[in-house]
gemmi code that builds the backbone of each chain (N, CA, C; Angstrom):
import gemmi

chains = {
    "A": [
        ("MET", (27.698, -3.425, 21.988), (26.451, -3.152, 21.250), (26.747, -2.307, 20.001)),
        ("LYS", (27.611, -1.257, 20.188), (27.924, -0.367, 19.074), (28.698, -1.136, 18.004)),
        ("LYS", (29.638, -2.004, 18.471), (30.442, -2.799, 17.552), (29.546, -3.753, 16.760)),
        ("PHE", (28.545, -4.302, 17.433), (27.607, -5.219, 16.794), (26.844, -4.493, 15.685)),
        ("SER", (26.425, -3.229, 15.961), (25.670, -2.462, 14.956), (26.539, -2.163, 13.746)),
        ("ILE", (27.823, -1.867, 13.987), (28.721, -1.579, 12.864), (28.872, -2.832, 11.988)),
        ("ILE", (29.064, -3.960, 12.629), (29.212, -5.213, 11.871), (27.920, -5.530, 11.115)),
        ("ALA", (26.786, -5.297, 11.768), (25.491, -5.534, 11.105), (25.332, -4.608, 9.899)),
        ("ALA", (25.780, -3.345, 10.041), (25.687, -2.373, 8.937), (26.580, -2.815, 7.778)),
        ("ILE", (27.780, -3.299, 8.104), (28.705, -3.768, 7.063), (28.112, -4.982, 6.342)),
        ("ALA", (27.543, -5.911, 7.126), (26.927, -7.109, 6.531), (25.751, -6.720, 5.630)),
        ("THR", (24.990, -5.697, 6.049), (23.850, -5.230, 5.245), (24.351, -4.643, 3.917)),
        ("LEU", (25.428, -3.846, 4.019), (26.004, -3.235, 2.811), (26.461, -4.324, 1.836)),
        ("PHE", (27.154, -5.331, 2.354), (27.639, -6.425, 1.501), (26.466, -7.203, 0.892)),
        ("THR", (25.410, -7.387, 1.675), (24.241, -8.123, 1.158), (23.554, -7.336, 0.038)),
        ("LEU", (23.454, -6.010, 0.236), (22.845, -5.163, -0.797), (23.662, -5.212, -2.084)),
        ("LEU", (24.992, -5.115, -1.923), (25.878, -5.171, -3.094), (25.752, -6.517, -3.799)),
        ("ALA", (25.667, -7.593, -3.000), (25.543, -8.940, -3.568), (24.241, -9.046, -4.372)),
        ("SER", (23.151, -8.491, -3.829), (21.856, -8.543, -4.537), (21.923, -7.749, -5.834)),
        ("LEU", (22.590, -6.587, -5.773), (22.733, -5.734, -6.958), (23.509, -6.466, -8.052)),
        ("MET", (24.599, -7.112, -7.660), (25.424, -7.840, -8.631), (24.658, -9.045, -9.190)),
        ("ALA", (23.872, -9.692, -8.311), (23.129, -10.879, -8.751), (22.019, -10.516, -9.731)),
        ("SER", (21.466, -9.291, -9.584), (20.380, -8.909, -10.489), (20.907, -8.374, -11.822)),
        ("SER", (22.224, -8.247, -11.955), (22.804, -7.776, -13.217), (23.231, -8.972, -14.069)),
        ("ALA", (23.770, -8.630, -15.262), (24.239, -9.713, -16.148), (25.621, -10.186, -15.736)),
        ("CYS", (26.377, -9.327, -15.070), (27.691, -9.755, -14.573), (28.205, -8.793, -13.508)),
        ("PHE", (29.388, -9.095, -13.006), (29.987, -8.329, -11.914), (30.419, -6.946, -12.391)),
        ("PHE", (30.829, -6.079, -11.454), (31.254, -4.723, -11.783), (32.501, -4.729, -12.678)),
        ("GLY", (33.472, -5.548, -12.317), (34.750, -5.535, -13.040), (34.880, -6.675, -14.029)),
        ("TRP", (36.127, -7.101, -14.250), (36.387, -8.137, -15.248), (36.577, -9.507, -14.606)),
        ("TYR", (36.176, -9.643, -13.345), (36.278, -10.942, -12.683), (34.904, -11.320, -12.145)),
        ("GLN", (34.459, -12.534, -12.495), (33.147, -12.979, -12.035), (33.317, -14.150, -11.067)),
        ("PRO", (33.113, -13.927, -9.765), (33.201, -15.058, -8.842), (31.962, -15.957, -8.939)),
        ("GLU", (32.074, -17.136, -8.380), (30.935, -18.076, -8.379), (29.777, -17.450, -7.595)),
        ("GLU", (28.583, -17.466, -8.184), (27.424, -16.836, -7.538), (26.853, -17.757, -6.447)),
        ("PRO", (26.485, -17.210, -5.292), (25.891, -18.050, -4.229), (24.576, -18.685, -4.713)),
        ("LYS", (24.314, -19.892, -4.206), (23.117, -20.644, -4.646), (21.838, -19.829, -4.458)),
        ("THR", (21.758, -19.145, -3.312), (20.514, -18.438, -2.979), (20.256, -17.231, -3.882)),
        ("LEU", (21.302, -16.757, -4.581), (21.123, -15.581, -5.446), (20.974, -15.959, -6.921)),
        ("LYS", (21.082, -17.231, -7.237), (20.986, -17.640, -8.646), (19.590, -17.399, -9.166)),
        ("ASN", (19.539, -17.014, -10.495), (18.271, -16.720, -11.191), (17.516, -15.544, -10.610)),
        ("LYS", (18.256, -14.567, -10.052), (17.594, -13.353, -9.565), (17.391, -12.397, -10.717)),
    ],
    "B": [
        ("MET", (45.326, -18.018, 6.765), (43.972, -17.842, 6.225), (43.878, -16.482, 5.504)),
        ("PRO", (43.314, -16.457, 4.259), (43.231, -15.171, 3.554), (42.350, -14.170, 4.315)),
        ("LEU", (42.627, -12.867, 4.032), (41.901, -11.788, 4.730), (40.389, -11.921, 4.540)),
        ("ARG", (40.002, -12.274, 3.285), (38.568, -12.384, 2.984), (37.877, -13.405, 3.901)),
        ("SER", (38.516, -14.563, 4.058), (37.921, -15.613, 4.895), (37.818, -15.154, 6.349)),
        ("LYS", (38.869, -14.439, 6.817), (38.872, -13.952, 8.201), (37.703, -12.993, 8.437)),
        ("VAL", (37.549, -12.041, 7.487), (36.480, -11.032, 7.617), (35.111, -11.710, 7.633)),
        ("ILE", (34.902, -12.624, 6.674), (33.594, -13.281, 6.560), (33.319, -14.160, 7.786)),
        ("GLN", (34.347, -14.850, 8.240), (34.190, -15.712, 9.421), (33.810, -14.866, 10.644)),
        ("ASN", (34.495, -13.725, 10.767), (34.230, -12.811, 11.891), (32.781, -12.312, 11.860)),
        ("ILE", (32.350, -11.826, 10.677), (30.977, -11.305, 10.537), (29.961, -12.426, 10.818)),
        ("SER", (30.205, -13.595, 10.219), (29.261, -14.714, 10.354), (29.115, -15.166, 11.797)),
        ("SER", (30.237, -15.259, 12.520), (30.148, -15.743, 13.903), (29.487, -14.703, 14.806)),
        ("ARG", (29.790, -13.426, 14.584), (29.193, -12.384, 15.432), (27.694, -12.233, 15.181)),
        ("LEU", (27.281, -12.382, 13.910), (25.855, -12.200, 13.600), (25.103, -13.533, 13.535)),
        ("ASP", (25.845, -14.612, 13.785), (25.245, -15.946, 13.806), (24.545, -16.257, 12.470)),
        ("LEU", (25.284, -16.066, 11.365), (24.698, -16.261, 10.031), (24.734, -17.737, 9.625)),
        ("THR", (23.779, -18.122, 8.777), (23.782, -19.491, 8.242), (24.818, -19.543, 7.118)),
        ("GLU", (25.063, -20.750, 6.609), (26.070, -20.897, 5.546), (25.652, -20.118, 4.289)),
        ("ASP", (24.358, -20.190, 3.950), (23.849, -19.483, 2.770), (24.007, -17.971, 2.922)),
        ("GLN", (23.692, -17.475, 4.121), (23.810, -16.034, 4.372), (25.281, -15.595, 4.289)),
        ("SER", (26.178, -16.424, 4.823), (27.609, -16.107, 4.763), (28.091, -16.031, 3.321)),
        ("GLU", (27.587, -16.938, 2.488), (27.972, -16.948, 1.062), (27.568, -15.629, 0.391)),
        ("VAL", (26.362, -15.156, 0.728), (25.867, -13.911, 0.130), (26.729, -12.735, 0.597)),
        ("VAL", (27.046, -12.694, 1.901), (27.877, -11.607, 2.441), (29.259, -11.649, 1.782)),
        ("GLU", (29.792, -12.835, 1.565), (31.109, -12.970, 0.948), (31.084, -12.468, -0.507)),
        ("TYR", (29.998, -12.769, -1.207), (29.832, -12.308, -2.597), (29.827, -10.764, -2.624)),
        ("GLY", (29.113, -10.166, -1.668), (29.070, -8.710, -1.565), (30.428, -8.134, -1.194)),
        ("TYR", (31.153, -8.856, -0.348), (32.493, -8.419, 0.065), (33.424, -8.377, -1.150)),
        ("ILE", (33.337, -9.420, -2.001), (34.190, -9.455, -3.206), (33.842, -8.262, -4.110)),
        ("ALA", (32.521, -8.005, -4.266), (32.092, -6.876, -5.098), (32.639, -5.569, -4.541)),
        ("PHE", (32.527, -5.397, -3.215), (32.968, -4.163, -2.556), (34.471, -3.947, -2.770)),
        ("THR", (35.268, -4.982, -2.499), (36.722, -4.834, -2.624), (37.125, -4.624, -4.088)),
        ("GLN", (36.408, -5.282, -4.995), (36.728, -5.126, -6.417), (36.435, -3.698, -6.891)),
        ("ILE", (35.283, -3.165, -6.499), (34.923, -1.798, -6.894), (35.912, -0.816, -6.267)),
        ("LEU", (36.138, -0.966, -4.955), (37.012, -0.032, -4.230), (38.432, -0.043, -4.789)),
        ("SER", (38.997, -1.241, -4.999), (40.385, -1.304, -5.465), (40.518, -0.732, -6.875)),
        ("THR", (39.557, -1.025, -7.748), (39.646, -0.511, -9.124), (39.512, 1.013, -9.138)),
        ("VAL", (38.513, 1.529, -8.403), (38.298, 2.980, -8.397), (39.513, 3.692, -7.785)),
        ("LEU", (40.050, 3.144, -6.704), (41.207, 3.770, -6.053), (42.425, 3.772, -6.972)),
        ("LEU", (42.709, 2.617, -7.587), (43.891, 2.521, -8.447), (43.760, 3.425, -9.675)),
        ("VAL", (42.577, 3.428, -10.296), (42.371, 4.292, -11.476), (42.478, 5.760, -11.058)),
        ("SER", (41.929, 6.097, -9.877), (41.984, 7.490, -9.411), (43.420, 7.930, -9.182)),
        ("VAL", (44.193, 7.116, -8.485), (45.585, 7.498, -8.167), (46.417, 7.599, -9.443)),
        ("LEU", (46.353, 6.562, -10.293), (47.168, 6.583, -11.516), (46.666, 7.654, -12.496)),
        ("GLY", (45.346, 7.828, -12.539), (44.778, 8.862, -13.403), (45.186, 10.248, -12.941)),
        ("TRP", (45.199, 10.454, -11.636), (45.601, 11.757, -11.074), (47.072, 12.018, -11.366)),
        ("LEU", (47.904, 10.997, -11.207), (49.343, 11.149, -11.472), (49.609, 11.425, -12.955)),
        ("SER", (48.739, 10.875, -13.835), (48.949, 11.084, -15.274), (48.199, 12.309, -15.805)),
        ("GLY", (47.450, 12.979, -14.943), (46.711, 14.173, -15.373), (45.452, 13.843, -16.156)),
        ("ILE", (44.943, 12.615, -16.019), (43.699, 12.229, -16.729), (42.715, 11.582, -15.741)),
        ("LEU", (42.636, 12.148, -14.535), (41.794, 11.568, -13.478), (40.338, 11.399, -13.919)),
        ("TRP", (39.684, 12.501, -14.298), (38.243, 12.445, -14.604), (37.970, 11.653, -15.872)),
        ("GLN", (38.872, 11.803, -16.853), (38.689, 11.075, -18.110), (38.736, 9.550, -17.865)),
        ("SER", (39.717, 9.120, -17.052), (39.833, 7.669, -16.816), (38.664, 7.150, -15.977)),
        ("LEU", (38.162, 7.985, -15.038), (37.005, 7.561, -14.236), (35.744, 7.449, -15.101)),
        ("VAL", (35.615, 8.380, -16.070), (34.461, 8.314, -16.985), (34.510, 7.010, -17.776)),
        ("VAL", (35.688, 6.682, -18.315), (35.827, 5.432, -19.083), (35.508, 4.224, -18.189)),
        ("LEU", (36.076, 4.210, -16.978), (35.866, 3.080, -16.060), (34.383, 2.886, -15.721)),
        ("PHE", (33.735, 3.965, -15.284), (32.348, 3.826, -14.831), (31.397, 3.520, -15.989)),
        ("LEU", (31.608, 4.203, -17.137), (30.686, 3.972, -18.246), (30.797, 2.550, -18.789)),
        ("SER", (32.035, 2.063, -18.910), (32.177, 0.688, -19.416), (31.643, -0.303, -18.381)),
        ("SER", (31.862, -0.036, -17.094), (31.404, -0.966, -16.051), (29.880, -0.985, -15.925)),
        ("ILE", (29.249, 0.177, -16.058), (27.782, 0.223, -15.954), (27.150, -0.543, -17.126)),
        ("LEU", (27.674, -0.301, -18.331), (27.141, -1.015, -19.500), (27.398, -2.511, -19.354)),
        ("ARG", (28.524, -2.855, -18.745), (28.914, -4.248, -18.523), (27.947, -4.973, -17.575)),
        ("GLN", (27.413, -4.220, -16.613), (26.463, -4.795, -15.658), (25.251, -5.396, -16.366)),
        ("PHE", (24.877, -4.792, -17.506), (23.693, -5.260, -18.224), (24.034, -6.129, -19.435)),
        ("SER", (25.227, -5.916, -20.007), (25.534, -6.626, -21.245), (26.484, -7.798, -21.060)),
        ("GLY", (27.118, -7.919, -19.896), (28.030, -9.038, -19.638), (29.298, -8.945, -20.459)),
        ("GLY", (29.925, -10.098, -20.737), (31.112, -10.092, -21.589), (32.246, -10.933, -21.067)),
        ("ALA", (33.421, -10.759, -21.713), (34.604, -11.545, -21.361), (35.059, -11.248, -19.932)),
        ("HIS", (35.654, -12.276, -19.300), (36.077, -12.118, -17.910), (37.498, -12.583, -17.677)),
        ("ALA", (38.112, -12.012, -16.654), (39.440, -12.459, -16.250), (39.279, -13.649, -15.304)),
        ("SER", (40.347, -14.457, -15.195), (40.234, -15.655, -14.349), (40.523, -15.361, -12.879)),
        ("ARG", (41.155, -14.226, -12.602), (41.503, -13.891, -11.213), (41.219, -12.410, -10.930)),
        ("PRO", (40.923, -12.060, -9.685), (40.659, -10.647, -9.357), (41.857, -9.742, -9.665)),
        ("GLY", (43.091, -10.268, -9.475), (44.293, -9.466, -9.727), (44.402, -9.072, -11.186)),
        ("ILE", (44.075, -10.019, -12.076), (44.137, -9.753, -13.519), (43.025, -8.785, -13.905)),
        ("CYS", (41.875, -8.959, -13.265), (40.738, -8.057, -13.500), (41.129, -6.615, -13.165)),
        ("LEU", (41.807, -6.460, -12.043), (42.242, -5.127, -11.600), (43.221, -4.527, -12.602)),
        ("LEU", (44.150, -5.355, -13.049), (45.180, -4.904, -13.986), (44.572, -4.524, -15.336)),
        ("VAL", (43.704, -5.393, -15.864), (43.095, -5.142, -17.179), (42.159, -3.927, -17.109)),
        ("GLY", (41.311, -3.880, -16.086), (40.352, -2.782, -15.946), (41.047, -1.437, -15.805)),
        ("THR", (42.076, -1.394, -14.963), (42.804, -0.140, -14.736), (43.547, 0.281, -15.998)),
        ("SER", (44.259, -0.660, -16.614), (45.041, -0.326, -17.812), (44.129, 0.181, -18.926)),
        ("ALA", (42.995, -0.514, -19.131), (42.082, -0.121, -20.208), (41.524, 1.280, -19.951)),
        ("SER", (41.135, 1.563, -18.703), (40.561, 2.881, -18.387), (41.589, 3.989, -18.644)),
        ("LEU", (42.826, 3.755, -18.215), (43.868, 4.771, -18.398), (44.230, 4.915, -19.868)),
        ("LEU", (44.344, 3.785, -20.555), (44.735, 3.807, -21.967), (43.704, 4.561, -22.813)),
        ("PHE", (42.415, 4.260, -22.603), (41.391, 4.907, -23.415), (41.216, 6.387, -23.047)),
        ("ALA", (41.436, 6.725, -21.781), (41.384, 8.138, -21.380), (42.536, 8.896, -22.044)),
        ("PHE", (43.700, 8.252, -22.086), (44.868, 8.866, -22.717), (44.623, 9.021, -24.223)),
        ("LEU", (44.030, 8.001, -24.827), (43.714, 8.055, -26.272), (42.736, 9.190, -26.579)),
        ("ALA", (41.747, 9.365, -25.692), (40.760, 10.435, -25.888), (41.456, 11.795, -25.873)),
        ("LYS", (42.393, 11.941, -24.968), (43.149, 13.200, -24.855), (43.996, 13.406, -26.114)),
        ("LEU", (44.615, 12.313, -26.564), (45.501, 12.366, -27.730), (44.715, 12.724, -28.991)),
        ("ILE", (43.592, 12.061, -29.208), (42.771, 12.320, -30.408), (42.262, 13.757, -30.388)),
        ("ASN", (41.903, 14.209, -29.192), (41.403, 15.578, -29.078), (42.477, 16.590, -29.449)),
        ("ARG", (43.723, 16.246, -29.126), (44.831, 17.163, -29.446), (45.091, 17.258, -30.949)),
        ("LEU", (44.598, 16.277, -31.712), (44.779, 16.314, -33.167), (43.956, 17.451, -33.780)),
        ("GLY", (42.995, 17.955, -33.000), (42.168, 19.067, -33.466), (41.251, 18.688, -34.613)),
        ("LEU", (40.548, 17.563, -34.469), (39.623, 17.105, -35.513), (38.491, 18.112, -35.714)),
        ("SER", (37.994, 18.187, -36.946), (36.876, 19.099, -37.223), (35.605, 18.568, -36.557)),
        ("LEU", (34.618, 19.440, -36.468), (33.340, 19.040, -35.856), (32.709, 17.897, -36.650)),
        ("ALA", (32.797, 18.009, -37.986), (32.190, 16.979, -38.843), (32.869, 15.627, -38.628)),
        ("ALA", (34.210, 15.638, -38.532), (34.949, 14.381, -38.337), (34.619, 13.780, -36.967)),
        ("THR", (34.555, 14.637, -35.951), (34.233, 14.165, -34.593), (32.846, 13.522, -34.583)),
        ("ALA", (31.878, 14.220, -35.207), (30.502, 13.701, -35.234), (30.428, 12.400, -36.033)),
        ("ALA", (31.202, 12.322, -37.128), (31.175, 11.111, -37.965), (31.748, 9.916, -37.193)),
        ("ILE", (32.863, 10.126, -36.479), (33.465, 9.036, -35.691), (32.465, 8.555, -34.630)),
        ("ALA", (31.836, 9.530, -33.956), (30.867, 9.189, -32.910), (29.701, 8.401, -33.489)),
        ("ALA", (29.197, 8.847, -34.644), (28.041, 8.178, -35.259), (28.386, 6.737, -35.623)),
        ("VAL", (29.557, 6.540, -36.249), (29.964, 5.183, -36.661), (30.095, 4.279, -35.429)),
        ("CYS", (30.789, 4.783, -34.387), (31.011, 3.977, -33.174), (29.684, 3.628, -32.495)),
        ("LEU", (28.778, 4.601, -32.400), (27.530, 4.359, -31.683), (26.591, 3.425, -32.452)),
        ("VAL", (26.546, 3.591, -33.785), (25.697, 2.686, -34.592), (26.210, 1.255, -34.460)),
        ("LEU", (27.549, 1.103, -34.542), (28.170, -0.218, -34.390), (27.846, -0.810, -33.014)),
        ("SER", (27.876, 0.045, -32.001), (27.573, -0.408, -30.638), (26.136, -0.902, -30.528)),
        ("TYR", (25.210, -0.143, -31.126), (23.793, -0.555, -31.094), (23.611, -1.911, -31.760)),
        ("VAL", (24.245, -2.074, -32.940), (24.100, -3.337, -33.681), (24.631, -4.498, -32.839)),
        ("LEU", (25.826, -4.317, -32.259), (26.443, -5.406, -31.495), (25.683, -5.697, -30.197)),
        ("VAL", (25.199, -4.652, -29.532), (24.425, -4.881, -28.303), (23.125, -5.608, -28.645)),
        ("TYR", (22.483, -5.173, -29.736), (21.224, -5.811, -30.137), (21.436, -7.283, -30.470)),
        ("LYS", (22.578, -7.571, -31.153), (22.837, -8.951, -31.584), (23.384, -9.822, -30.454)),
        ("LYS", (24.273, -9.278, -29.636), (25.024, -10.124, -28.701), (24.580, -10.040, -27.233)),
        ("ALA", (24.179, -8.876, -26.779), (23.936, -8.688, -25.342), (22.668, -9.404, -24.885)),
        ("PRO", (22.643, -9.938, -23.671), (23.766, -10.046, -22.747), (24.579, -11.323, -22.982)),
        ("VAL", (25.886, -11.225, -22.790), (26.750, -12.389, -22.953), (26.922, -13.041, -21.582)),
        ("ALA", (26.463, -14.299, -21.475), (26.529, -14.995, -20.175), (27.925, -15.545, -19.917)),
        ("ASN", (28.137, -15.935, -18.682), (29.419, -16.469, -18.244), (29.133, -17.815, -17.571)),
        ("PRO", (30.047, -18.803, -17.694), (29.770, -20.086, -17.037), (29.489, -19.936, -15.530)),
        ("ARG", (30.083, -18.925, -14.914), (29.867, -18.714, -13.486), (28.614, -17.886, -13.216)),
        ("LYS", (28.039, -17.345, -14.287), (26.852, -16.505, -14.121), (25.902, -16.738, -15.290)),
        ("PRO", (25.198, -17.854, -15.290), (24.244, -18.114, -16.381), (23.069, -17.132, -16.326)),
        ("ILE", (22.493, -16.843, -17.495), (21.373, -15.890, -17.548), (20.127, -16.610, -18.068)),
        ("SER", (19.029, -16.527, -17.307), (17.780, -17.175, -17.722), (17.157, -16.415, -18.898)),
        ("ALA", (16.204, -17.072, -19.604), (15.588, -16.469, -20.794), (14.881, -15.157, -20.445)),
        ("ASP", (14.226, -15.149, -19.288), (13.493, -13.958, -18.852), (14.463, -12.809, -18.568)),
        ("LYS", (15.535, -13.155, -17.876), (16.538, -12.137, -17.529), (17.261, -11.644, -18.791)),
        ("HIS", (17.439, -12.559, -19.767), (18.114, -12.228, -21.022), (17.400, -11.045, -21.694)),
        ("LYS", (16.070, -11.125, -21.755), (15.264, -10.069, -22.371), (15.451, -8.748, -21.627)),
        ("ARG", (15.363, -8.852, -20.284), (15.465, -7.669, -19.431), (16.831, -7.001, -19.581)),
        ("MET", (17.902, -7.814, -19.597), (19.253, -7.275, -19.677), (19.528, -6.613, -21.031)),
        ("LYS", (18.961, -7.224, -22.103), (19.117, -6.625, -23.431), (18.448, -5.248, -23.457)),
        ("LYS", (17.260, -5.187, -22.867), (16.513, -3.923, -22.826), (17.312, -2.865, -22.053)),
        ("TYR", (17.832, -3.235, -20.888), (18.608, -2.298, -20.073), (19.898, -1.869, -20.772)),
        ("SER", (20.508, -2.820, -21.513), (21.738, -2.488, -22.252), (21.435, -1.419, -23.301)),
        ("LEU", (20.311, -1.605, -24.004), (19.941, -0.646, -25.055), (19.581, 0.714, -24.454)),
        ("ILE", (18.915, 0.694, -23.288), (18.568, 1.961, -22.625), (19.855, 2.691, -22.203)),
        ("THR", (20.792, 1.930, -21.617), (22.061, 2.536, -21.185), (22.791, 3.150, -22.385)),
        ("LEU", (22.819, 2.398, -23.480), (23.486, 2.877, -24.689), (22.817, 4.144, -25.216)),
        ("THR", (21.490, 4.203, -25.098), (20.754, 5.393, -25.556), (21.116, 6.605, -24.686)),
        ("VAL", (21.252, 6.382, -23.373), (21.652, 7.485, -22.478), (23.051, 7.976, -22.872)),
        ("TYR", (23.977, 7.046, -23.103), (25.341, 7.418, -23.504), (25.329, 8.197, -24.832)),
        ("SER", (24.515, 7.704, -25.791), (24.453, 8.357, -27.108), (23.907, 9.775, -26.974)),
        ("THR", (22.898, 9.929, -26.103), (22.304, 11.261, -25.912), (23.341, 12.216, -25.317)),
        ("VAL", (24.046, 11.756, -24.273), (25.055, 12.625, -23.637), (26.167, 12.951, -24.644)),
        ("ALA", (26.593, 11.940, -25.434), (27.649, 12.172, -26.429), (27.181, 13.202, -27.463)),
        ("SER", (25.912, 13.103, -27.890), (25.381, 14.057, -28.878), (25.358, 15.470, -28.307)),
        ("VAL", (24.935, 15.583, -27.039), (24.891, 16.910, -26.393), (26.313, 17.490, -26.331)),
        ("LEU", (27.291, 16.651, -25.999), (28.672, 17.130, -25.918), (29.194, 17.589, -27.282)),
        ("ILE", (28.790, 16.868, -28.350), (29.216, 17.281, -29.707), (28.599, 18.648, -30.048)),
        ("ILE", (27.320, 18.819, -29.710), (26.637, 20.094, -29.988), (27.326, 21.226, -29.214)),
        ("LEU", (27.620, 20.959, -27.932), (28.292, 21.977, -27.108), (29.671, 22.302, -27.671)),
        ("TYR", (30.363, 21.264, -28.170), (31.685, 21.468, -28.764), (31.556, 22.340, -30.012)),
        ("GLY", (30.506, 22.066, -30.804), (30.267, 22.848, -32.011), (30.026, 24.318, -31.712)),
        ("TYR", (29.285, 24.576, -30.653), (28.952, 25.964, -30.295), (30.108, 26.699, -29.635)),
        ("THR", (30.784, 26.016, -28.722), (31.788, 26.719, -27.892), (33.229, 26.505, -28.358)),
        ("ARG", (33.482, 25.428, -29.085), (34.836, 25.013, -29.507), (35.719, 24.721, -28.296)),
        ("ASN", (35.081, 24.461, -27.165), (35.826, 24.095, -25.965), (36.280, 22.638, -26.114)),
        ("PRO", (37.607, 22.383, -26.172), (38.080, 21.015, -26.440), (37.698, 19.995, -25.360)),
        ("ASN", (37.371, 20.471, -24.149), (36.972, 19.543, -23.076), (35.730, 18.747, -23.451)),
        ("PHE", (34.790, 19.398, -24.156), (33.556, 18.700, -24.548), (33.876, 17.526, -25.472)),
        ("ALA", (34.769, 17.782, -26.452), (35.127, 16.707, -27.392), (35.892, 15.607, -26.662)),
        ("GLU", (36.748, 16.006, -25.737), (37.560, 15.015, -25.006), (36.669, 14.059, -24.204)),
        ("TYR", (35.688, 14.618, -23.494), (34.805, 13.755, -22.701), (33.871, 12.933, -23.593)),
        ("MET", (33.553, 13.497, -24.758), (32.732, 12.734, -25.710), (33.518, 11.496, -26.157)),
        ("PHE", (34.816, 11.679, -26.427), (35.645, 10.534, -26.827), (35.781, 9.526, -25.672)),
        ("CYS", (35.801, 10.032, -24.438), (35.864, 9.117, -23.283), (34.614, 8.233, -23.246)),
        ("ILE", (33.449, 8.839, -23.482), (32.194, 8.063, -23.506), (32.254, 7.026, -24.626)),
        ("LEU", (32.733, 7.485, -25.780), (32.824, 6.623, -26.949), (33.752, 5.438, -26.705)),
        ("PHE", (34.925, 5.715, -26.167), (35.908, 4.649, -25.947), (35.463, 3.688, -24.839)),
        ("GLY", (34.838, 4.233, -23.793), (34.321, 3.374, -22.717), (33.283, 2.407, -23.280)),
        ("THR", (32.432, 2.923, -24.172), (31.389, 2.091, -24.782), (32.006, 1.047, -25.708)),
        ("ILE", (32.916, 1.513, -26.578), (33.535, 0.605, -27.556), (34.327, -0.504, -26.854)),
        ("TRP", (35.003, -0.145, -25.773), (35.788, -1.136, -25.016), (34.865, -2.228, -24.464)),
        ("GLN", (33.727, -1.835, -23.939), (32.781, -2.811, -23.401), (32.156, -3.644, -24.520)),
        ("ILE", (31.841, -2.988, -25.652), (31.238, -3.714, -26.779), (32.235, -4.748, -27.310)),
        ("PHE", (33.514, -4.365, -27.328), (34.567, -5.283, -27.777), (34.574, -6.546, -26.910)),
        ("ASN", (34.289, -6.378, -25.622), (34.232, -7.510, -24.686), (33.095, -8.492, -25.005)),
        ("LEU", (32.120, -8.031, -25.797), (30.987, -8.893, -26.139), (31.287, -9.782, -27.340)),
        ("THR", (32.280, -9.378, -28.135), (32.527, -10.081, -29.396), (33.401, -11.319, -29.201)),
        ("LEU", (33.384, -12.179, -30.208), (34.185, -13.406, -30.170), (35.675, -13.057, -30.169)),
        ("ILE", (36.033, -12.080, -31.000), (37.447, -11.686, -31.088), (37.898, -11.076, -29.745)),
        ("GLY", (36.983, -10.350, -29.109), (37.284, -9.779, -27.785), (37.523, -10.872, -26.753)),
        ("HIS", (36.658, -11.895, -26.789), (36.802, -13.027, -25.869), (38.139, -13.734, -26.080)),
        ("ARG", (38.489, -13.932, -27.378), (39.733, -14.648, -27.685), (40.944, -13.840, -27.254)),
        ("LEU", (40.939, -12.536, -27.591), (42.089, -11.692, -27.250), (42.257, -11.568, -25.737)),
        ("LEU", (41.146, -11.345, -25.040), (41.230, -11.205, -23.579), (41.590, -12.537, -22.917)),
        ("GLY", (41.151, -13.630, -23.537), (41.513, -14.958, -23.033), (43.013, -15.178, -23.131)),
        ("LYS", (43.595, -14.768, -24.284), (45.040, -14.906, -24.477), (45.785, -14.033, -23.472)),
        ("LEU", (45.319, -12.778, -23.343), (45.959, -11.838, -22.406), (45.889, -12.388, -20.984)),
        ("ASP", (44.745, -12.970, -20.661), (44.540, -13.550, -19.334), (45.534, -14.690, -19.073)),
        ("SER", (45.713, -15.563, -20.075), (46.623, -16.698, -19.837), (48.075, -16.221, -19.771)),
        ("VAL", (48.434, -15.194, -20.570), (49.807, -14.660, -20.513), (50.056, -14.031, -19.133)),
        ("LEU", (49.090, -13.230, -18.668), (49.242, -12.583, -17.349), (49.275, -13.615, -16.231)),
        ("ASN", (48.492, -14.689, -16.398), (48.488, -15.773, -15.408), (49.867, -16.398, -15.293)),
        ("GLN", (50.491, -16.610, -16.474), (51.819, -17.230, -16.471), (52.867, -16.297, -15.863)),
        ("ILE", (52.762, -15.003, -16.202), (53.767, -14.051, -15.708), (53.595, -13.792, -14.208)),
        ("LEU", (52.362, -13.527, -13.810), (52.119, -13.096, -12.423), (51.931, -14.240, -11.434)),
        ("PHE", (51.415, -15.380, -11.913), (51.056, -16.447, -10.970), (51.761, -17.757, -11.254)),
        ("ARG", (52.926, -17.693, -11.867), (53.576, -18.961, -12.247), (53.974, -19.787, -11.031)),
        ("LYS", (54.121, -19.095, -9.868), (54.464, -19.856, -8.663), (53.203, -20.246, -7.885)),
        ("GLY", (52.052, -19.980, -8.515), (50.801, -20.354, -7.856), (50.377, -19.402, -6.751)),
        ("GLU", (51.002, -18.189, -6.759), (50.618, -17.230, -5.725), (49.599, -16.270, -6.295)),
        ("LYS", (48.730, -15.796, -5.420), (47.709, -14.840, -5.856), (48.090, -13.456, -5.376)),
        ("VAL", (47.763, -12.404, -6.206), (47.986, -11.030, -5.728), (46.776, -10.573, -4.921)),
    ],
}
model = gemmi.Model(1)
for chain_id, residues in chains.items():
    chain = gemmi.Chain(chain_id)
    for i, (resn, *xyz) in enumerate(residues, 1):
        res = gemmi.Residue()
        res.name, res.seqid = resn, gemmi.SeqId(i, " ")
        for name, pos in zip(("N", "CA", "C"), xyz):
            atom = gemmi.Atom()
            atom.name, atom.element = name, gemmi.Element(name[0])
            atom.pos, atom.b_iso = gemmi.Position(*pos), 0.0
            res.add_atom(atom)
        chain.add_residue(res)
    model.add_chain(chain)
structure = gemmi.Structure()
structure.add_model(model)
structure.setup_entities()
């Protein structure tokens, strides 16, 4: 159960970061990966 | 199987994520590793060179402005790490070097004014610069330009305060950090220009040939 919560927390963190990057004009650094379909035009 | 795929597969299977959800988590994972690796490498090399805070200021300020203004990109994460780290260290070192020249207050203020006015003009004309992998809609274009100008205004205000403090106290640290703000901004603005795109494109292809000629990724 505890391991599941940690993984869920990590997935939440990654999702938040993904949303933040999608709402910007580009990625944090000098490399722009392909944006997921569901985050396009955010 | 690469580490990234293993991590994402593990998270997806344990949380029973759909393909779309996995893609989003993977995008966030790339962002996380990119931020962490760049900050760690700049911190370690900056600390070893005695310019830790200066290089972090350059890195964060250029990256924050980049979030809203876009610009030239590297073709691989490894090249991105190399270019981002080198630029942050180089400009932090330059800020330290220029500060050691002991420029007068008037000269420091004049350099700052020229750089910031140029930055405003280029951001107003060019930002945001889209990428084939990250197209920007017309609505978002307006929003990003506005945010870029706001960010630039915050940087200009902090730089002006540092110049005033330098004038009053003659403490060289104020001028040094002002130059860090200036160089971080100019480096990002350079990424918006055509010449910046061409130069970084050339650098990218040279690094690709040197580092990845056997088709291996770092």
